N, C-alpha and C positions, 0 to 999 in steps of 0.2 A: 312549395310553390303556391299551394292552395291558401296557406296562411298569409303569404305575402300579398296575393291578389286580394283576399278578403280585407286585410288590414289597409291596403292602399285605397280600396273602394270606400271603406268606412271613413277613412281620413278625409277623402274628397267630399263625402257626404256631409261631414261635420262642417268643413269650410263653406260649402254651399249653403248649409242651413244658417251659418253665422251671417253670411251675406243676406240671405232671405230675411232673417229676423232683424238685421241691421236696417233694411229698407222698411220693415214693418214698424220698428221703433221710430225711425225718421218720420214715417207717415203719421203715426200717432202724435208725435211731437208737433208736426206742422198743422195737423187738423185742429188743434185747440186754438190756433190763431185765425182760422177761417171763419167766415160768417156762420153763426149757429154753432160754432165749436163749444164743447162743454168745458166748464172751468171747475170741475169737481176735483177732489183730492187726487184721484187717480191720474187725471190728465195734467195736473199741475206738478206732480212729483215725478221727475225724470227717473229717479232710482227705482221707484215702484214700477214704472213702465218697463225699465230694463229687466227687473226681476220677473215680470210677466212674460216677456219674450224669452228669457232664459228657460223658464219652466216649460213653455210650449216647445222649445227646441229639444229639451230632454225627452218629452213625450214623443216627439217625432222620431227620435233616435232609437226608441224601443226599450225593452225590458231591463237590460243591464244599466243603462243610463238613468232610467226611472228609479231603480234600486239605489244607485249612487246618489241621486237627488234626495231620496227619502232619508238616507243616512246623513247627508249634508244638513237636512232640516233639524237634526238633533245636535248640531254643533254651533251653539251661539257664541262659542269662544273664537270661532274663525269667521263667521258670517254675521252681518248686521241684522237687526230684528226684522226690517221690511223684507229682506231676502228670505229669512227663515219662514216668515208667515206665508209667503208665496209658495215656497217649496212644500209646505205642509199640504197644499192642495193637490200634490201629485198622487194619483191613484194608479194602481197597477193596470186595471182594466184589460188584463191579458186574457184572450179567449183560451178555453181549455184545449189541450192537445188531443190528437186523435185517439179515442179509446182503444183502437186496434193495437196501439203501441204498449198498452198496459201489461198484457201477458208477458212480453219480452222482458220488461223491467223486473217482474217477479221471478222470471227464470234466471236472470242475471243475479238477483239478490239471494234467492233461496233454492233455486233449482226446482221450483214448483210453480204450478199455475194457480191463479186466484181461487179457482174452484176446489183445489186441494186444501186450501187454508180456511176459506170462509164458507159458511152456510149460505150467506147472502152477500152480494157486493154490488153497489150501485155504480154504474159506469159514469153517471152524471155527477161531476164534482159539486160539493157544497161551497167550495172556495177555490179560486184560481188566481195565482199570483205569478210573479216573474221567475221565481226559483222553483216553486213546487205548487201542486194543487192537492186538495184534500177531498177524500171520498168517505162516505159512510158505509160501514159493513157490519156483519155479525159473524163472530167466530162460530165454529161448530159446537162449542160449549154453550152457545147462546148469548155470549157477552157482546154488547154493542160497542163498536170501536170506530175510531177515526184513523184513516189510512192516508198518510202524507207521502206523495210520490213526487220525486224530483223530475223536472221536465227532461225528457230525452234530449241529449245533445247540448244542454245548457252549460255544462262544465267547459266544454271546448269553446263555445260562443263567448262566455265570460272572459276566458283567457285572451281570446282575440281582441275583444272590446277593451280590456284593460291595457293591452299593449298599445292600442290606438290612443287611449286616453293619456298614456304617458307621453307619447309623441306630441299630442296636442298641448298638454300642460307645459312641456318644454318650450314649445313654440310661442307661448303667450307669457311665459314667466318673466320676460324682460320688461313687461308693462308695469310701471311703478305701482299703480292702484291694484294690480293683480298680484304682484310679487309679495305683498305683505301677507297674503293668505297662504304662502308657500305651496303653490299649486302642485308641484311634482311630489313633495312629501305628502300632501293631502291625498293625492290619487293613490299613493302606495298604502296609506293608512286605510282609506275607504275600501280599496281593493282587497286588502287583507280581511276586512270585515265581511265583504261579499263572499270571498272564497271560503271563509269559515262557515258560512251558511250552506255551502254547496254539499258538504259532507254531512249527511243527517246523523251520523254517529256522534258528531260534536254536540248536536242538540240533545241526543239521548244522554250523553255524559253530563251535560249541563243540568238536565232534568233530574238525574240521579243525585247530583250534588245538592241541588236545591231541596229535594225531598229529604235528604239526610240532614241538611242544615235546619230544616223546619220540622224535623221529626218530633212528634209530641205536641205540636202547636195545632190545636183543634180549629183554629180560626183561619189558617192559611194552608192552601193546598196547591199541588201541581198534578197534571194528569199522570196516571199510572201507566208505565210502559208495558207492552207485551214483549218481554225480553227476547223471546225466540224469533221475533220478527222485526228486529231493528238492524238495518244495514245502511250502507253508504247512500243508497238511492231511495230507500223506503223506510218509513217509520210507522209502526202501529202502536196506538195508545188507546186508553179508555176514552169513550165519547163523553165529554163533559157538557152538561146542560146547565143553564143558569140565566141570570138576567144582567143586562148591561146597566150602567150607572143611571140611565134615564128611567129605568123600570124597577128600581130598587123598592119602590112603594108596593110592588106586587109580592114582596117577601115579608117575613115577620121580623126583619132586621131592625135594630135600633140604629139609626143613622149616626148618632154620636159614637157608639161603640164600634161600629163598622169603620168609621173614619179613624178612630184611635188604633184599631188593629192593623189597618192598612198602613198608617204612618209608621208604626213600630216595626212592621215587616220591612219597609224601606230602610229604616234606621239600622236594623239588624244586617241587612245586605251590605250596606255601605260601611258602617262603623265597627261591626263585630266580625262579620264573616269575610269582608273584602271580596265578595262575589256578588256582582250586581247585574240584575236584568237590564240590559242596555237597549231594549226596544220597548220601553214603557210608554204606553198611551192608553187612553180609556178603553179602546177596543180589545186590549189584552187582559182585561179583568172580567171575571164572571162572578156575580154575587148570588148566594143561596141562603136559605133559612138558617138561623143560628149564627148570624153575623159572620158567615164564612165567605172568603174570597179565594178564587182560583186564578192563578197566573198562567197565561198561555204564551205559546210561541217564544220559547227560551233559546232560540238559535243564536242570538247575539248577546254576549255577556262581556262585562269588564272585570278584570281581576286586579284588585288593589293590593299592593304590598303592605307589609306592616308599617313601613315608613310612610307610605301614602296615607294610611288611616291615622297614624299619629299626627301627621301634618294637618289633616282636616280637623281633628279633635283640638289640637293646639290652636289652630286659627279660630275656631269657633269660640274657644274659651277666651282668647285675646279680644275677640269682638265683644263678647259678653262683658269684659272688663274695660271696654272702650280704649284698648291699647292699639291704636291705629298703626303706630310705628312697628310694633311687633308683627301685625298682620302684613305690613308691607315687606318686612324682612322674610317672612315665611313664604309669601307669594313669589318673591324674587328667587329664593333658594329652591322653591318647588318647580320653577319654570325649567323646561328643557334648554332654553337659551334666552338671553335678553341683551338689549343694547341700551341700557339706561345710561343717559349722559349726565343726569343730575339727580342723584339719589335723594337729596333733601327735598327737591320739588316733588319727586315721585312719592316719597313718604308723606309729604304734606297733603297731597291729593287723596291718598288712601285714607289718612287719618280723618280728613274732612268727610269723606264718604262714610266711614264707620261711625263718626260722631252724629251724622245726619239721622241715623237709625237707632242710635244708642238710647236705651230706656223706653223705647216704644214696644208695646206688645206686638208680637208678630202678626196677630190677626188684623193689625192696622197697617201692616207693611205688605206691599206687593213684592213678593220675592223675585218675580220676573224682572221688575224694574230695578231692584237692588242688584241683582246679578248682572243685568245689562250695563248698569253704570260702572260696576267694578271691572267688567270686561273692557269697557271703553277706556277706562283709566290705564289698564294694562296695555291696550293697543297704543294709546297715546305715548306711553313711555317705552314702546317696543319690547314688551315682555311677552314672550310666546307662552300661551296658556297650556299647562299640562293637560293631556287628554283625559286623565283620571279626574281632574277637577271638573271637567265638563260633564262626565258621567254622573258625578255626585250632584251637580247642579240640576241636570235634567231630572234625575230621580227626585230631588226635593221639589222641583217645579211641578212635576206630575202629581206628587203626593199632596202638594199644596192645592192644586186644582181639584183633585178628587176629594180631598178632605173638605174643602170649602163647598163643593157641590153637595156633599152629604150633610155637612154640619157647618154652616157659614160662620158660627161663633167660635169654632175651634181655634185655640191659641197654639200655634206650632212651637213657639218658644217654650211654653209650659210643658209641652210633651217632650221636646228634644233636650232641654237643659239638664233635667235630672238624669236622663239616660247618658248623656255625654260626660256629666260630672263623675258618674260611677266609672266610666271607661277611662277618664282622665286620671282618676286615682289609681286604677289598675296599671295604667301606663307608667305613672311615676314610680310605683312599686317595682315594676320590671326594670326601669332604668336604675333605681337605687340598688336592686339586687345585682344587676350587671356591673355597676361600679364597685360594689363590695367584692364581687368575685374577681374582678380585675386587680383590685388592690391586694387581695389575699394571694393571688397568683404571683404578683410582683414581690411580695414579702417572702413567699416560699422560694422564689427563684433567687432572691438576695441571700436568704439563709442557706441555700444549697451551695453558694460560692465558698470555697475553702478560705480560711483566714489567711490574709497576706497575698491572696491571688490578685493579679493586676486587673 
């Protein structure tokens, strides 16, 4: 009964806010025609005004919807660039929860009070977000740690809000301009991403896997976990200090080498490990002396299958050879679904796009523009973009941005091509070995059939 009441109230709130921001949108539109009305880009572009109103509505709806919007801002395959740019302005700005609730969370997780675990514990958080907040503490061994505590009651609240989102998505899915974004499926996908971050044991498991994947790499790190104090609602890890990208000059780092190591780390995640940090943004990097970068906040990841990685490698090699038709075939086969009505026209559009950038050094290419154009072509021909493709693109876009900030002359093509050439050769060897094994198995099976048997 409580869930029904809450869900009904939230649904009514959403519709009322839709009406409210509908009036605001109309007012902004009308005001530009009034005497003294501004005629800048914001006022002239109705889509930008709509994006602004949508972002404000998510902020009014609170934490779960803000988190949903933040995840939406990482999906250029579903939403257009002007929408993505507006959603990037979403900030949690969530006030910390009552510190009197903290002891109960520790009791639930470990059967202990904070004073039994820590020599010092600051009740004032150093960061507060929609799912959890982070406190600084010191273990009885003297080690400085960061303590991530899930917000009390947030799990139930998210479940309720996601149920409301599903109903709302179904109610607007009949609108043609909305239908192309697959609102119901998108809510399910984004909802799974949010729920994955609610259990902090998932983040702990991700952290351990990243640390294993990069074991021995002295240039890339992830915070060390305090394994005895990792639970569903609390995560304790080493306190990492360092500099954000704007302050790299305060270290002894060589920007060129730092950019290279950062790019290679992203390449390894995507193309070799198939385990990708899916919340990459400059705030989740910390730089330290010795060209060292630490990746933070690994609660959201993407897992790529061997087939995913092979498709990416094959597509890149086809682009490098200016084989647009091959790229078109790979993108179509890689899509979860498509409604291509004219393959030749689709292949022609993709080939023209590939040819536009062929032969140019990547330091002369805006990857964000190249990706946006490809996504527009896929949208035009009703090809639904695979979510894994988006994760790879976002990873490359972030690495491009960070790389260019550190070392503007870096040529991503020169860094990536030799790496993928090696992986492509390994991939072809595996395929050849698999074919030979299958042929040998067929021969053995044929030889085992008795002479004269039907």
